[in-house]
C-alpha positions in Angstrom: -13.1 2.7 23.9 -12.7 2.8 20.2 -9.9 1.1 18.2 -9.0 1.8 14.6 -6.2 0.0 12.6 -4.7 2.3 10.0 -2.5 1.5 7.1 -1.2 3.6 4.2 1.2 3.5 1.3 2.0 5.2 -2.0 0.0 4.0 -5.0 3.0 2.4 -6.8 6.1 1.3 -4.9 4.6 -0.2 -1.8 1.0 -0.8 -2.9 1.5 -4.5 -3.7 3.1 -5.0 -0.2 0.2 -3.2 1.5 -2.3 -5.3 -0.5 -0.7 -8.5 0.9 -0.2 -7.3 4.5 -3.7 -5.7 4.7 -5.3 -9.2 4.4 -4.0 -9.9 7.9 -5.1 -6.5 9.2 -8.6 -6.9 7.8 -8.9 -10.5 9.0 -7.9 -9.3 12.5 -10.3 -6.3 12.4 -13.2 -8.6 11.3 -12.4 -11.1 14.0 -12.1 -8.5 16.8 -14.6 -5.9 15.7 -11.9 -3.3 15.2 -12.4 -0.5 12.6 -10.1 -0.6 9.6 -9.0 2.4 7.5 -6.4 2.6 4.7 -5.2 5.5 2.5 -3.4 4.9 -0.8 -1.7 8.0 -2.2 0.2 11.1 -1.0 -1.3 13.4 1.6 1.7 15.7 1.1 4.5 15.9 -1.5 5.1 14.4 -5.0 7.4 11.4 -4.5 6.4 7.9 -3.6 8.5 7.9 -0.4 6.6 11.0 0.8 3.8 8.7 1.8 5.8 8.1 5.0 4.3 11.4 6.2 0.7 10.2 5.6 0.4 9.1 9.2 1.3 12.5 10.5 -1.6 14.1 8.5 -3.9 11.3 9.4 -3.4 11.6 13.1 -3.8 15.4 13.0 -7.1 14.9 11.1 -8.4 12.5 13.7 -7.5 14.9 16.5 -9.4 17.7 14.7 -12.4 15.4 14.3 -12.5 14.7 18.0 -11.6 11.0 17.8 -10.6 9.9 21.3 -9.8 6.2 20.8 -6.7 4.1 20.0 -5.1 4.1 16.6 -2.9 1.1 15.7 -0.7 2.1 12.8 1.0 -0.6 10.7 3.5 0.2 7.9 3.0 -1.5 4.6 5.7 -4.0 5.5 4.0 -4.9 8.8 1.4 -7.6 9.3 -0.8 -9.1 12.0 0.6 -12.5 12.9 -2.1 -13.4 15.5 -5.5 -12.4 13.9 -7.3 -13.6 17.0 -5.3 -11.5 19.5 -7.6 -10.0 22.1 -6.7 -6.4 21.7 -9.7 -5.2 23.8 -8.4 -6.9 26.9 -4.8 -5.9 26.1 -5.7 -2.2 25.9 -8.3 -2.2 28.7 -5.8 -1.2 31.4 -3.5 1.0 29.2 -5.5 4.2 29.1 -2.8 6.0 31.1 -0.3 5.6 28.3 -0.2 8.1 25.4 1.5 5.6 23.1 2.8 2.1 22.9 5.7 1.0 20.7 8.8 -1.1 20.6 12.4 0.0 20.9 14.3 0.7 17.7 17.3 -1.1 19.2 19.7 1.8 18.5 19.6 3.2 22.0 17.8 2.6 25.3 16.1 6.0 25.4 12.3 6.0 26.0 11.8 8.1 22.8 13.8 5.8 20.5 10.9 3.7 19.1 10.4 2.1 15.7 7.2 3.8 14.7 6.5 1.3 11.9 4.1 -0.3 14.3 2.6 2.0 16.9 -0.4 2.4 19.2 -1.5 6.0 19.5 -3.9 6.9 22.2 -5.9 9.9 21.0 -7.8 10.0 24.3 -4.6 11.0 26.1 -3.7 14.7 26.4 0.0 14.1 25.7 -0.7 12.1 22.5 -3.0 14.9 21.3 -0.3 17.4 21.9 2.3 15.2 20.1 0.0 14.7 17.1 -0.5 18.5 16.8 3.2 19.2 17.2 4.1 16.5 14.7 1.8 18.0 12.1 3.1 21.5 12.8 6.6 20.3 12.3 5.7 18.8 9.0 3.7 21.8 8.0 6.8 24.0 8.0 7.9 22.3 4.8 6.9 22.0 1.2 7.8 18.4 0.6 8.0 18.8 -3.2 10.6 21.5 -2.7 12.3 20.6 0.5 12.3 16.8 0.6 14.1 15.7 -2.6 15.8 12.6 -1.1 15.2 10.4 2.0 16.4 12.4 5.1 18.7 14.6 2.9 16.9 17.9 3.3 14.4 17.4 6.1 13.9 14.7 8.7 11.8 11.7 8.0 8.7 11.3 10.0 10.3 9.0 12.6 13.1 11.4 13.2 10.6 14.2 13.6 8.7 12.2 16.1 11.8 11.3 18.1 12.9 14.9 18.1 9.6 16.0 19.5 9.3 13.2 22.1 12.8 13.7 23.5 11.8 17.2 24.5 9.5 15.7 27.1 11.7 13.5 29.5 9.1 14.1 32.2 6.5 12.2 30.1 8.5 9.0 29.8 6.1 7.3 32.2 3.3 7.8 29.7 5.2 5.9 27.0 5.0 2.1 27.1 7.9 0.3 25.4 6.8 -3.3 24.6 9.0 -6.3 24.0 10.0 -7.4 20.5 8.5 -10.7 21.5 5.2 -9.0 21.2 5.6 -6.5 18.4 7.8 -5.0 15.7 10.1 -7.9 15.0 10.1 -10.7 12.4 9.0 -13.3 15.0 6.8 -11.2 17.3 3.7 -12.9 18.6 1.1 -10.2 17.7 2.3 -7.8 14.9 5.5 -8.3 12.9 7.5 -6.1 10.6 9.8 -7.2 7.8 12.0 -4.2 7.3 14.6 -3.5 4.7 18.0 -5.1 5.1 21.2 -4.6 3.0 21.5 -7.2 0.3 17.8 -8.1 0.2 16.0 -6.8 -2.9 12.4 -5.5 -2.8 11.2 -8.5 -4.7 12.8 -10.9 -2.2 11.4 -9.0 0.7 7.9 -9.0 -0.9 8.1 -12.8 -1.5 9.2 -13.3 2.1 6.3 -11.2 3.4 3.8 -13.1 1.2 5.1 -16.4 2.5 4.9 -15.2 6.2 1.4 -13.8 5.7 0.2 -17.0 4.1 1.4 -18.8 7.3 -0.4 -16.4 9.5 -3.6 -16.7 7.5 -3.5 -20.5 7.3 -7.0 -21.7 8.1 -8.5 -18.2 7.9 -11.4 -18.0 5.4 -12.4 -15.0 3.2 -9.0 -13.8 2.3 -7.0 -13.7 -1.0 -3.3 -13.1 -1.4 -3.4 -12.6 -5.2 -1.5 -9.2 -5.6 -3.0 -6.5 -7.9 -1.6 -6.0 -11.3 1.2 -3.5 -11.6 
């Protein structure tokens, strides 16, 4: 079994946030011998927010390369709270699942996940199919031309993923929905996400993330939370 933790962001808007949260990801990967990969930039498109589609291209690339391990994807606003979590034991009995995520909270449908933190099992035939279909969906568009505003012209990457997944109700048993106590919430035990909320500025959110990350890394050596210059 192979495990890779992947993060990505645009080079401007969310880069500082990724710089901060990646300290937890890299500390975790170092502690648990997990591979770490990051991409800064745009795989498609010409606007900073188009970086949300980077994960789609990344997964398709890994499928083409023949990678058959797990990918743990963390958005730039997500961080590892427990850098000593035994991910190898956790995933040891989960090979029958194509993906692992947490509910978005909007509905109780199996496909309605928040993909900001997701485990993708590229050793599972259904996840391979989903990765290819997700890329094919994205590849229908020229983002510079068709995606001029968030979800105005085409679906965002999560909406695309939901649309594809809901076509497979017979595969619900191959999708594991984890508890928010474990992942995807501000107080989750393993991985946390600090999403946008009305009335909270980007600068306030960044400061909150930096403070939370500092708490998680308390006592961990070899990390620096000094953000890069703008």
